[in-house]
All heavy atoms as a GROMACS GRO file, in nm:
protein
  591
    1ILE      N    1  15.894   6.626   8.922
    1ILE     CA    2  15.983   6.674   9.028
    1ILE      C    3  16.105   6.584   9.036
    1ILE      O    4  16.216   6.633   9.049
    1ILE     CB    5  15.910   6.682   9.162
    1ILE    CG1    6  15.804   6.792   9.160
    1ILE    CG2    7  16.007   6.710   9.275
    1ILE    CD1    8  15.718   6.798   9.283
    2LEU      N    9  16.082   6.453   9.030
    2LEU     CA   10  16.197   6.362   9.035
    2LEU      C   11  16.289   6.381   8.916
    2LEU      O   12  16.411   6.373   8.929
    2LEU     CB   13  16.148   6.217   9.041
    2LEU     CG   14  16.075   6.178   9.169
    2LEU    CD1   15  16.021   6.035   9.157
    2LEU    CD2   16  16.166   6.190   9.289
    3PHE      N   17  16.231   6.410   8.798
    3PHE     CA   18  16.312   6.434   8.680
    3PHE      C   19  16.398   6.559   8.698
    3PHE      O   20  16.516   6.560   8.663
    3PHE     CB   21  16.222   6.448   8.557
    3PHE     CG   22  16.297   6.479   8.431
    3PHE    CD1   23  16.372   6.382   8.368
    3PHE    CD2   24  16.292   6.606   8.376
    3PHE    CE1   25  16.442   6.410   8.252
    3PHE    CE2   26  16.361   6.635   8.260
    3PHE     CZ   27  16.437   6.536   8.197
    4ILE      N   28  16.340   6.664   8.753
    4ILE     CA   29  16.413   6.790   8.776
    4ILE      C   30  16.527   6.767   8.876
    4ILE      O   31  16.638   6.818   8.859
    4ILE     CB   32  16.317   6.900   8.825
    4ILE    CG1   33  16.220   6.937   8.713
    4ILE    CG2   34  16.393   7.023   8.871
    4ILE    CD1   35  16.106   7.026   8.756
    5VAL      N   36  16.499   6.689   8.981
    5VAL     CA   37  16.601   6.661   9.082
    5VAL      C   38  16.718   6.586   9.019
    5VAL      O   39  16.835   6.619   9.041
    5VAL     CB   40  16.540   6.581   9.199
    5VAL    CG1   41  16.648   6.525   9.290
    5VAL    CG2   42  16.446   6.669   9.278
    6ARG      N   43  16.688   6.484   8.939
    6ARG     CA   44  16.795   6.406   8.877
    6ARG      C   45  16.872   6.488   8.774
    6ARG      O   46  16.992   6.475   8.760
    6ARG     CB   47  16.736   6.280   8.811
    6ARG     CG   48  16.675   6.182   8.908
    6ARG     CD   49  16.773   6.129   9.005
    6ARG     NE   50  16.856   6.030   8.940
    6ARG     CZ   51  16.952   5.963   8.998
    6ARG    NH1   52  16.978   5.984   9.125
    6ARG    NH2   53  17.023   5.876   8.933
    7LYS      N   54  16.801   6.575   8.699
    7LYS     CA   55  16.867   6.656   8.597
    7LYS      C   56  16.960   6.760   8.658
    7LYS      O   57  17.064   6.793   8.602
    7LYS     CB   58  16.761   6.725   8.511
    7LYS     CG   59  16.816   6.791   8.389
    7LYS     CD   60  16.706   6.843   8.301
    7LYS     CE   61  16.766   6.908   8.178
    7LYS     NZ   62  16.666   6.963   8.090
    8SER      N   63  16.923   6.810   8.776
    8SER     CA   64  17.008   6.911   8.842
    8SER      C   65  17.127   6.847   8.912
    8SER      O   66  17.210   6.919   8.968
    8SER     CB   67  16.925   6.992   8.941
    8SER     OG   68  16.882   6.910   9.047
    9GLY      N   69  17.136   6.715   8.913
    9GLY     CA   70  17.252   6.648   8.970
    9GLY      C   71  17.236   6.612   9.116
    9GLY      O   72  17.329   6.561   9.178
   10ARG      N   73  17.120   6.639   9.174
   10ARG     CA   74  17.098   6.604   9.313
   10ARG      C   75  17.056   6.458   9.323
   10ARG      O   76  17.005   6.400   9.229
   10ARG     CB   77  16.988   6.691   9.375
   10ARG     CG   78  17.024   6.837   9.380
   10ARG     CD   79  16.926   6.921   9.456
   10ARG     NE   80  16.787   6.886   9.429
   10ARG     CZ   81  16.683   6.941   9.489
   10ARG    NH1   82  16.701   7.033   9.580
   10ARG    NH2   83  16.560   6.905   9.459
   11GLU      N   84  17.077   6.402   9.438
   11GLU     CA   85  17.033   6.265   9.465
   11GLU      C   86  16.892   6.267   9.521
   11GLU      O   87  16.844   6.370   9.570
   11GLU     CB   88  17.128   6.198   9.565
   11GLU     CG   89  17.268   6.175   9.512
   11GLU     CD   90  17.271   6.079   9.395
   11GLU    OE1   91  17.194   5.980   9.396
   11GLU    OE2   92  17.350   6.102   9.302
   12LEU      N   93  16.823   6.155   9.516
   12LEU     CA   94  16.687   6.148   9.568
   12LEU      C   95  16.683   6.169   9.719
   12LEU      O   96  16.582   6.213   9.773
   12LEU     CB   97  16.624   6.013   9.531
   12LEU     CG   98  16.605   5.990   9.381
   12LEU    CD1   99  16.544   5.852   9.357
   12LEU    CD2  100  16.518   6.097   9.320
   13GLU      N  101  16.792   6.140   9.787
   13GLU     CA  102  16.798   6.162   9.931
   13GLU      C  103  16.806   6.311   9.966
   13GLU      O  104  16.786   6.350  10.080
   13GLU     CB  105  16.917   6.089   9.992
   13GLU     CG  106  16.906   5.938   9.988
   13GLU     CD  107  16.947   5.880   9.853
   13GLU    OE1  108  17.025   5.944   9.780
   13GLU    OE2  109  16.897   5.770   9.821
   14ASP      N  110  16.838   6.396   9.867
   14ASP     CA  111  16.854   6.539   9.889
   14ASP      C  112  16.722   6.617   9.883
   14ASP      O  113  16.723   6.739   9.892
   14ASP     CB  114  16.950   6.599   9.787
   14ASP     CG  115  17.090   6.542   9.801
   14ASP    OD1  116  17.122   6.492   9.911
   14ASP    OD2  117  17.166   6.548   9.703
   15LEU      N  118  16.612   6.548   9.865
   15LEU     CA  119  16.483   6.618   9.857
   15LEU      C  120  16.450   6.682   9.990
   15LEU      O  121  16.472   6.625  10.096
   15LEU     CB  122  16.371   6.518   9.823
   15LEU     CG  123  16.374   6.454   9.684
   15LEU    CD1  124  16.266   6.350   9.673
   15LEU    CD2  125  16.357   6.559   9.578
   16ASN      N  126  16.395   6.804   9.984
   16ASN     CA  127  16.353   6.867  10.109
   16ASN      C  128  16.212   6.818  10.146
   16ASN      O  129  16.147   6.746  10.070
   16ASN     CB  130  16.360   7.020  10.100
   16ASN     CG  131  16.273   7.075   9.991
   16ASN    OD1  132  16.172   7.017   9.956
   16ASN    ND2  133  16.314   7.190   9.936
   17ASN      N  134  16.164   6.857  10.262
   17ASN     CA  135  16.035   6.806  10.312
   17ASN      C  136  15.919   6.847  10.222
   17ASN      O  137  15.826   6.770  10.202
   17ASN     CB  138  16.010   6.854  10.455
   17ASN     CG  139  16.096   6.780  10.554
   17ASN    OD1  140  16.141   6.668  10.529
   17ASN    ND2  141  16.119   6.843  10.669
   18LYS      N  142  15.924   6.968  10.168
   18LYS     CA  143  15.816   7.015  10.081
   18LYS      C  144  15.807   6.929   9.955
   18LYS      O  145  15.698   6.892   9.912
   18LYS     CB  146  15.839   7.162  10.046
   18LYS     CG  147  15.727   7.226   9.972
   18LYS     CD  148  15.755   7.374   9.949
   18LYS     CE  149  15.640   7.441   9.878
   18LYS     NZ  150  15.668   7.583   9.854
   19GLU      N  151  15.922   6.898   9.896
   19GLU     CA  152  15.924   6.814   9.776
   19GLU      C  153  15.878   6.672   9.807
   19GLU      O  154  15.804   6.612   9.730
   19GLU     CB  155  16.064   6.812   9.716
   19GLU     CG  156  16.106   6.943   9.656
   19GLU     CD  157  16.253   6.946   9.618
   19GLU    OE1  158  16.334   6.875   9.682
   19GLU    OE2  159  16.287   7.022   9.526
   20ARG      N  160  15.919   6.619   9.920
   20ARG     CA  161  15.877   6.484   9.959
   20ARG      C  162  15.726   6.476   9.980
   20ARG      O  163  15.661   6.383   9.935
   20ARG     CB  164  15.948   6.442  10.087
   20ARG     CG  165  16.091   6.406  10.071
   20ARG     CD  166  16.150   6.364  10.206
   20ARG     NE  167  16.294   6.365  10.202
   20ARG     CZ  168  16.367   6.256  10.176
   20ARG    NH1  169  16.309   6.143  10.156
   20ARG    NH2  170  16.498   6.265  10.173
   21LYS      N  171  15.670   6.577  10.048
   21LYS     CA  172  15.525   6.579  10.072
   21LYS      C  173  15.448   6.592   9.942
   21LYS      O  174  15.344   6.528   9.924
   21LYS     CB  175  15.488   6.691  10.168
   21LYS     CG  176  15.529   6.663  10.310
   21LYS     CD  177  15.489   6.775  10.403
   21LYS     CE  178  15.536   6.747  10.545
   21LYS     NZ  179  15.502   6.856  10.637
   22LEU      N  180  15.498   6.674   9.849
   22LEU     CA  181  15.432   6.691   9.721
   22LEU      C  182  15.432   6.562   9.641
   22LEU      O  183  15.328   6.521   9.586
   22LEU     CB  184  15.499   6.803   9.642
   22LEU     CG  185  15.437   6.834   9.506
   22LEU    CD1  186  15.294   6.883   9.522
   22LEU    CD2  187  15.521   6.938   9.434
   23ILE      N  188  15.545   6.494   9.637
   23ILE     CA  189  15.554   6.367   9.564
   23ILE      C  190  15.464   6.263   9.629
   23ILE      O  191  15.393   6.189   9.560
   23ILE     CB  192  15.701   6.319   9.560
   23ILE    CG1  193  15.782   6.410   9.470
   23ILE    CG2  194  15.709   6.175   9.512
   23ILE    CD1  195  15.930   6.386   9.475
   24GLU      N  196  15.461   6.258   9.761
   24GLU     CA  197  15.376   6.162   9.831
   24GLU      C  198  15.228   6.190   9.806
   24GLU      O  199  15.150   6.098   9.781
   24GLU     CB  200  15.405   6.168   9.981
   24GLU     CG  201  15.328   6.068  10.062
   24GLU     CD  202  15.362   6.076  10.210
   24GLU    OE1  203  15.479   6.103  10.243
   24GLU    OE2  204  15.270   6.058  10.291
   25THR      N  205  15.190   6.318   9.806
   25THR     CA  206  15.050   6.354   9.780
   25THR      C  207  15.009   6.318   9.638
   25THR      O  208  14.901   6.262   9.616
   25THR     CB  209  15.029   6.505   9.805
   25THR    OG1  210  15.069   6.536   9.938
   25THR    CG2  211  14.885   6.545   9.784
   26LEU      N  212  15.094   6.350   9.541
   26LEU     CA  213  15.063   6.316   9.402
   26LEU      C  214  15.054   6.165   9.382
   26LEU      O  215  14.966   6.116   9.311
   26LEU     CB  216  15.169   6.375   9.309
   26LEU     CG  217  15.168   6.526   9.292
   26LEU    CD1  218  15.287   6.571   9.209
   26LEU    CD2  219  15.037   6.572   9.231
   27PHE      N  220  15.143   6.091   9.447
   27PHE     CA  221  15.140   5.945   9.436
   27PHE      C  222  15.011   5.890   9.495
   27PHE      O  223  14.948   5.801   9.437
   27PHE     CB  224  15.262   5.885   9.507
   27PHE     CG  225  15.268   5.737   9.500
   27PHE    CD1  226  15.298   5.673   9.381
   27PHE    CD2  227  15.241   5.659   9.612
   27PHE    CE1  228  15.304   5.535   9.374
   27PHE    CE2  229  15.246   5.522   9.605
   27PHE     CZ  230  15.277   5.459   9.486
   28ARG      N  231  14.968   5.942   9.609
   28ARG     CA  232  14.844   5.895   9.671
   28ARG      C  233  14.723   5.927   9.586
   28ARG      O  234  14.630   5.848   9.574
   28ARG     CB  235  14.827   5.956   9.810
   28ARG     CG  236  14.919   5.897   9.912
   28ARG     CD  237  14.895   5.956  10.047
   28ARG     NE  238  14.990   5.901  10.142
   28ARG     CZ  239  14.974   5.904  10.271
   28ARG    NH1  240  14.868   5.960  10.323
   28ARG    NH2  241  15.065   5.852  10.351
   29ILE      N  242  14.721   6.047   9.524
   29ILE     CA  243  14.609   6.083   9.438
   29ILE      C  244  14.603   5.992   9.317
   29ILE      O  245  14.496   5.942   9.280
   29ILE     CB  246  14.621   6.231   9.395
   29ILE    CG1  247  14.593   6.322   9.513
   29ILE    CG2  248  14.526   6.263   9.280
   29ILE    CD1  249  14.622   6.468   9.487
   30LEU      N  250  14.718   5.967   9.254
   30LEU     CA  251  14.720   5.879   9.138
   30LEU      C  252  14.679   5.736   9.173
   30LEU      O  253  14.600   5.674   9.103
   30LEU     CB  254  14.860   5.878   9.074
   30LEU     CG  255  14.898   6.002   8.998
   30LEU    CD1  256  15.044   5.994   8.954
   30LEU    CD2  257  14.808   6.022   8.878
   31LEU      N  258  14.732   5.686   9.282
   31LEU     CA  259  14.699   5.551   9.324
   31LEU      C  260  14.553   5.540   9.368
   31LEU      O  261  14.485   5.443   9.336
   31LEU     CB  262  14.791   5.508   9.438
   31LEU     CG  263  14.784   5.362   9.480
   31LEU    CD1  264  14.823   5.272   9.363
   31LEU    CD2  265  14.875   5.337   9.597
   32GLY      N  266  14.504   5.642   9.437
   32GLY     CA  267  14.366   5.640   9.484
   32GLY      C  268  14.264   5.656   9.373
   32GLY      O  269  14.150   5.611   9.386
   33SER      N  270  14.301   5.718   9.263
   33SER     CA  271  14.206   5.736   9.153
   33SER      C  272  14.218   5.628   9.046
   33SER      O  273  14.128   5.612   8.964
   33SER     CB  274  14.225   5.873   9.089
   33SER     OG  275  14.354   5.883   9.034
   34TYR      N  276  14.326   5.552   9.047
   34TYR     CA  277  14.346   5.449   8.945
   34TYR      C  278  14.245   5.335   8.959
   34TYR      O  279  14.180   5.297   8.861
   34TYR     CB  280  14.489   5.395   8.953
   34TYR     CG  281  14.515   5.280   8.859
   34TYR    CD1  282  14.527   5.302   8.724
   34TYR    CD2  283  14.524   5.149   8.907
   34TYR    CE1  284  14.550   5.198   8.637
   34TYR    CE2  285  14.547   5.045   8.820
   34TYR     CZ  286  14.560   5.069   8.686
   34TYR     OH  287  14.581   4.965   8.600
   35ILE      N  288  14.229   5.281   9.078
   35ILE     CA  289  14.142   5.165   9.099
   35ILE      C  290  13.996   5.199   9.071
   35ILE      O  291  13.929   5.126   8.997
   35ILE     CB  292  14.163   5.107   9.240
   35ILE    CG1  293  14.306   5.051   9.250
   35ILE    CG2  294  14.060   5.000   9.271
   35ILE    CD1  295  14.347   5.009   9.389
   36PRO      N  296  13.941   5.311   9.125
   36PRO     CA  297  13.801   5.342   9.090
   36PRO      C  298  13.780   5.370   8.940
   36PRO      O  299  13.677   5.334   8.885
   36PRO     CB  300  13.771   5.468   9.171
   36PRO     CG  301  13.868   5.467   9.282
   36PRO     CD  302  13.989   5.400   9.229
   37THR      N  303  13.879   5.429   8.874
   37THR     CA  304  13.866   5.456   8.731
   37THR      C  305  13.862   5.326   8.651
   37THR      O  306  13.778   5.310   8.562
   37THR     CB  307  13.984   5.543   8.681
   37THR    OG1  308  13.988   5.662   8.759
   37THR    CG2  309  13.970   5.578   8.536
   38VAL      N  310  13.948   5.233   8.683
   38VAL     CA  311  13.947   5.103   8.615
   38VAL      C  312  13.817   5.031   8.643
   38VAL      O  313  13.758   4.969   8.552
   38VAL     CB  314  14.069   5.018   8.659
   38VAL    CG1  315  14.058   4.876   8.610
   38VAL    CG2  316  14.197   5.081   8.610
   39ALA      N  317  13.767   5.040   8.766
   39ALA     CA  318  13.641   4.974   8.800
   39ALA      C  319  13.525   5.035   8.722
   39ALA      O  320  13.436   4.963   8.676
   39ALA     CB  321  13.616   4.984   8.950
   40LEU      N  322  13.523   5.167   8.707
   40LEU     CA  323  13.415   5.231   8.631
   40LEU      C  324  13.417   5.190   8.484
   40LEU      O  325  13.313   5.167   8.424
   40LEU     CB  326  13.425   5.383   8.642
   40LEU     CG  327  13.361   5.445   8.763
   40LEU    CD1  328  13.385   5.596   8.764
   40LEU    CD2  329  13.212   5.418   8.767
   41PHE      N  330  13.535   5.180   8.426
   41PHE     CA  331  13.544   5.142   8.285
   41PHE      C  332  13.508   4.996   8.262
   41PHE      O  333  13.474   4.958   8.150
   41PHE     CB  334  13.683   5.172   8.228
   41PHE     CG  335  13.706   5.318   8.203
   41PHE    CD1  336  13.820   5.380   8.252
   41PHE    CD2  337  13.616   5.394   8.131
   41PHE    CE1  338  13.843   5.514   8.228
   41PHE    CE2  339  13.637   5.528   8.107
   41PHE     CZ  340  13.751   5.588   8.155
   42SER      N  341  13.516   4.914   8.365
   42SER     CA  342  13.485   4.773   8.346
   42SER      C  343  13.338   4.740   8.369
   42SER      O  344  13.297   4.627   8.351
   42SER     CB  345  13.572   4.688   8.441
   42SER     OG  346  13.534   4.713   8.575
   43LEU      N  347  13.257   4.840   8.408
   43LEU     CA  348  13.115   4.816   8.431
   43LEU      C  349  13.038   4.809   8.299
   43LEU      O  350  13.074   4.874   8.202
   43LEU     CB  351  13.055   4.929   8.516
   43LEU     CG  352  13.103   4.941   8.659
   43LEU    CD1  353  13.040   5.064   8.722
   43LEU    CD2  354  13.068   4.818   8.739
   44SER      N  355  12.931   4.730   8.300
   44SER     CA  356  12.843   4.731   8.184
   44SER      C  357  12.750   4.852   8.195
   44SER      O  358  12.748   4.922   8.296
   44SER     CB  359  12.761   4.602   8.179
   44SER     OG  360  12.669   4.598   8.287
   45ILE      N  361  12.672   4.874   8.093
   45ILE     CA  362  12.582   4.991   8.091
   45ILE      C  363  12.478   4.980   8.202
   45ILE      O  364  12.448   5.079   8.269
   45ILE     CB  365  12.516   5.006   7.953
   45ILE    CG1  366  12.622   5.040   7.849
   45ILE    CG2  367  12.407   5.111   7.954
   45ILE    CD1  368  12.572   5.042   7.708
   46ASP      N  369  12.423   4.862   8.224
   46ASP     CA  370  12.322   4.844   8.328
   46ASP      C  371  12.381   4.866   8.467
   46ASP      O  372  12.318   4.930   8.552
   46ASP     CB  373  12.262   4.703   8.321
   46ASP     CG  374  12.180   4.683   8.194
   46ASP    OD1  375  12.129   4.785   8.140
   46ASP    OD2  376  12.167   4.568   8.151
   47GLN      N  377  12.500   4.816   8.491
   47GLN     CA  378  12.565   4.835   8.621
   47GLN      C  379  12.596   4.982   8.645
   47GLN      O  380  12.577   5.033   8.754
   47GLN     CB  381  12.693   4.752   8.629
   47GLN     CG  382  12.670   4.603   8.635
   47GLN     CD  383  12.799   4.526   8.622
   47GLN    OE1  384  12.893   4.572   8.556
   47GLN    NE2  385  12.804   4.409   8.680
   48PHE      N  386  12.643   5.050   8.540
   48PHE     CA  387  12.676   5.192   8.553
   48PHE      C  388  12.552   5.274   8.583
   48PHE      O  389  12.552   5.362   8.669
   48PHE     CB  390  12.745   5.243   8.426
   48PHE     CG  391  12.789   5.385   8.435
   48PHE    CD1  392  12.902   5.418   8.508
   48PHE    CD2  393  12.718   5.485   8.372
   48PHE    CE1  394  12.944   5.549   8.518
   48PHE    CE2  395  12.759   5.617   8.382
   48PHE     CZ  396  12.873   5.648   8.454
   49SER      N  397  12.442   5.246   8.513
   49SER     CA  398  12.319   5.322   8.537
   49SER      C  399  12.264   5.295   8.676
   49SER      O  400  12.206   5.384   8.739
   49SER     CB  401  12.214   5.292   8.429
   49SER     OG  402  12.173   5.157   8.436
   50SER      N  403  12.283   5.174   8.727
   50SER     CA  404  12.240   5.144   8.863
   50SER      C  405  12.320   5.225   8.964
   50SER      O  406  12.263   5.278   9.062
   50SER     CB  407  12.256   4.996   8.893
   50SER     OG  408  12.173   4.920   8.811
   51ILE      N  409  12.449   5.237   8.943
   51ILE     CA  410  12.533   5.316   9.034
   51ILE      C  411  12.491   5.463   9.030
   51ILE      O  412  12.484   5.529   9.133
   51ILE     CB  413  12.682   5.300   8.997
   51ILE    CG1  414  12.729   5.161   9.038
   51ILE    CG2  415  12.766   5.406   9.064
   51ILE    CD1  416  12.870   5.131   9.001
   52VAL      N  417  12.460   5.514   8.911
   52VAL     CA  418  12.417   5.654   8.898
   52VAL      C  419  12.285   5.675   8.972
   52VAL      O  420  12.268   5.775   9.043
   52VAL     CB  421  12.405   5.693   8.749
   52VAL    CG1  422  12.337   5.829   8.733
   52VAL    CG2  423  12.542   5.694   8.684
   53GLU      N  424  12.191   5.582   8.958
   53GLU     CA  425  12.062   5.595   9.026
   53GLU      C  426  12.079   5.590   9.178
   53GLU      O  427  12.019   5.670   9.250
   53GLU     CB  428  11.967   5.484   8.981
   53GLU     CG  429  11.920   5.500   8.839
   53GLU     CD  430  11.842   5.380   8.790
   53GLU    OE1  431  11.822   5.286   8.869
   53GLU    OE2  432  11.803   5.380   8.673
   54ILE      N  433  12.160   5.500   9.227
   54ILE     CA  434  12.184   5.490   9.371
   54ILE      C  435  12.251   5.617   9.424
   54ILE      O  436  12.215   5.669   9.529
   54ILE     CB  437  12.268   5.365   9.404
   54ILE    CG1  438  12.185   5.239   9.378
   54ILE    CG2  439  12.319   5.367   9.546
   54ILE    CD1  440  12.263   5.111   9.382
   55SER      N  441  12.348   5.669   9.348
   55SER     CA  442  12.416   5.793   9.389
   55SER      C  443  12.318   5.910   9.392
   55SER      O  444  12.324   5.994   9.482
   55SER     CB  445  12.531   5.824   9.293
   55SER     OG  446  12.625   5.721   9.295
   56ALA      N  447  12.229   5.917   9.293
   56ALA     CA  448  12.131   6.025   9.290
   56ALA      C  449  12.036   6.015   9.408
   56ALA      O  450  12.006   6.116   9.473
   56ALA     CB  451  12.053   6.021   9.159
   57LEU      N  452  11.989   5.896   9.440
   57LEU     CA  453  11.901   5.879   9.556
   57LEU      C  454  11.973   5.915   9.686
   57LEU      O  455  11.915   5.980   9.773
   57LEU     CB  456  11.850   5.735   9.563
   57LEU     CG  457  11.747   5.695   9.458
   57LEU    CD1  458  11.717   5.546   9.467
   57LEU    CD2  459  11.621   5.776   9.476
   58PHE      N  460  12.097   5.876   9.698
   58PHE     CA  461  12.176   5.908   9.816
   58PHE      C  462  12.194   6.059   9.830
   58PHE      O  463  12.182   6.115   9.939
   58PHE     CB  464  12.311   5.836   9.808
   58PHE     CG  465  12.395   5.848   9.931
   58PHE    CD1  466  12.356   5.789  10.049
   58PHE    CD2  467  12.513   5.920   9.928
   58PHE    CE1  468  12.433   5.800  10.163
   58PHE    CE2  469  12.592   5.931  10.042
   58PHE     CZ  470  12.550   5.872  10.160
   59THR      N  471  12.221   6.127   9.718
   59THR     CA  472  12.237   6.272   9.720
   59THR      C  473  12.107   6.342   9.760
   59THR      O  474  12.108   6.436   9.841
   59THR     CB  475  12.282   6.323   9.582
   59THR    OG1  476  12.402   6.254   9.545
   59THR    CG2  477  12.306   6.472   9.582
   60ILE      N  478  11.995   6.297   9.706
   60ILE     CA  479  11.866   6.355   9.742
   60ILE      C  480  11.838   6.331   9.890
   60ILE      O  481  11.790   6.421   9.960
   60ILE     CB  482  11.754   6.295   9.653
   60ILE    CG1  483  11.771   6.344   9.510
   60ILE    CG2  484  11.616   6.331   9.707
   60ILE    CD1  485  11.685   6.273   9.409
   61PHE      N  486  11.868   6.213   9.939
   61PHE     CA  487  11.847   6.179  10.079
   61PHE      C  488  11.928   6.272  10.170
   61PHE      O  489  11.876   6.328  10.266
   61PHE     CB  490  11.886   6.032  10.102
   61PHE     CG  491  11.864   5.982  10.240
   61PHE    CD1  492  11.737   5.951  10.284
   61PHE    CD2  493  11.971   5.962  10.326
   61PHE    CE1  494  11.716   5.903  10.412
   61PHE    CE2  495  11.952   5.915  10.454
   61PHE     CZ  496  11.823   5.884  10.497
   62ILE      N  497  12.054   6.292  10.138
   62ILE     CA  498  12.140   6.379  10.219
   62ILE      C  499  12.091   6.523  10.212
   62ILE      O  500  12.083   6.593  10.313
   62ILE     CB  501  12.287   6.369  10.172
   62ILE    CG1  502  12.344   6.234  10.213
   62ILE    CG2  503  12.372   6.480  10.231
   62ILE    CD1  504  12.483   6.208  10.161
   63PHE      N  505  12.056   6.570  10.092
   63PHE     CA  506  12.008   6.706  10.076
   63PHE      C  507  11.881   6.728  10.156
   63PHE      O  508  11.865   6.830  10.223
   63PHE     CB  509  11.983   6.736   9.928
   63PHE     CG  510  11.928   6.873   9.903
   63PHE    CD1  511  12.010   6.983   9.910
   63PHE    CD2  512  11.794   6.890   9.873
   63PHE    CE1  513  11.960   7.110   9.887
   63PHE    CE2  514  11.743   7.016   9.850
   63PHE     CZ  515  11.825   7.126   9.858
   64PHE      N  516  11.790   6.633  10.153
   64PHE     CA  517  11.663   6.646  10.224
   64PHE      C  518  11.686   6.655  10.375
   64PHE      O  519  11.631   6.743  10.441
   64PHE     CB  520  11.571   6.528  10.192
   64PHE     CG  521  11.442   6.531  10.268
   64PHE    CD1  522  11.342   6.619  10.236
   64PHE    CD2  523  11.422   6.444  10.377
   64PHE    CE1  524  11.224   6.623  10.307
   64PHE    CE2  525  11.304   6.447  10.447
   64PHE     CZ  526  11.204   6.536  10.412
   65PHE      N  527  11.770   6.568  10.429
   65PHE     CA  528  11.792   6.572  10.573
   65PHE      C  529  11.876   6.692  10.616
   65PHE      O  530  11.858   6.741  10.727
   65PHE     CB  531  11.853   6.440  10.622
   65PHE     CG  532  11.748   6.334  10.640
   65PHE    CD1  533  11.734   6.234  10.546
   65PHE    CD2  534  11.662   6.337  10.748
   65PHE    CE1  535  11.635   6.138  10.561
   65PHE    CE2  536  11.563   6.242  10.763
   65PHE     CZ  537  11.550   6.141  10.669
   66ASN      N  538  11.964   6.741  10.532
   66ASN     CA  539  12.035   6.865  10.565
   66ASN      C  540  11.942   6.984  10.560
   66ASN      O  541  11.954   7.076  10.641
   66ASN     CB  542  12.152   6.889  10.470
   66ASN     CG  543  12.272   6.804  10.505
   66ASN    OD1  544  12.283   6.757  10.617
   66ASN    ND2  545  12.359   6.784  10.409
   67LEU      N  546  11.846   6.983  10.469
   67LEU     CA  547  11.748   7.090  10.460
   67LEU      C  548  11.658   7.090  10.583
   67LEU      O  549  11.626   7.196  10.636
   67LEU     CB  550  11.666   7.073  10.332
   67LEU     CG  551  11.573   7.187  10.294
   67LEU    CD1  552  11.656   7.312  10.264
   67LEU    CD2  553  11.489   7.151  10.175
   68VAL      N  554  11.621   6.972  10.628
   68VAL     CA  555  11.537   6.962  10.748
   68VAL      C  556  11.613   7.010  10.871
   68VAL      O  557  11.560   7.080  10.956
   68VAL     CB  558  11.487   6.817  10.768
   68VAL    CG1  559  11.419   6.800  10.902
   68VAL    CG2  560  11.394   6.776  10.655
   69LYS      N  561  11.741   6.978  10.881
   69LYS     CA  562  11.822   7.020  10.996
   69LYS      C  563  11.836   7.172  11.000
   69LYS      O  564  11.826   7.231  11.106
   69LYS     CB  565  11.962   6.960  10.987
   69LYS     CG  566  11.971   6.817  11.031
   69LYS     CD  567  12.118   6.776  11.025
   69LYS     CE  568  12.135   6.630  11.051
   69LYS     NZ  569  12.275   6.589  11.038
   70THR      N  570  11.859   7.236  10.888
   70THR     CA  571  11.883   7.379  10.887
   70THR      C  572  11.755   7.459  10.905
   70THR      O  573  11.759   7.572  10.949
   70THR     CB  574  11.952   7.424  10.756
   70THR    OG1  575  11.871   7.384  10.646
   70THR    CG2  576  12.091   7.363  10.746
   71SER      N  577  11.641   7.402  10.872
   71SER     CA  578  11.516   7.477  10.883
   71SER      C  579  11.462   7.481  11.025
   71SER      O  580  11.373   7.559  11.055
   71SER     CB  581  11.412   7.419  10.788
   71SER     OG  582  11.376   7.288  10.828
   72LYS      N  583  11.514   7.397  11.114
   72LYS     CA  584  11.463   7.396  11.252
   72LYS      C  585  11.519   7.508  11.334
   72LYS      O  586  11.614   7.569  11.318
   72LYS     CB  587  11.498   7.263  11.320
   72LYS     CG  588  11.414   7.151  11.267
   72LYS     CD  589  11.444   7.024  11.346
   72LYS     CE  590  11.354   6.912  11.295
   72LYS     NZ  591  11.377   6.790  11.364
   0.00000   0.00000   0.00000
């Protein structure tokens, strides 16, 4: 979007609210996913498998208690 704005001859201050919100949202998504991705790639195999096991147990725990809530 910034490239298109600069190519069309507009200044960055000329962005409308929709363009600003889109750029801000994309920036937040990129920034928010960068740190966890780097952290996942830096884990050893044992650490990664531990995280997967904990996540699976947490998911089963949530599913079980949601099932109990809805059945009452």
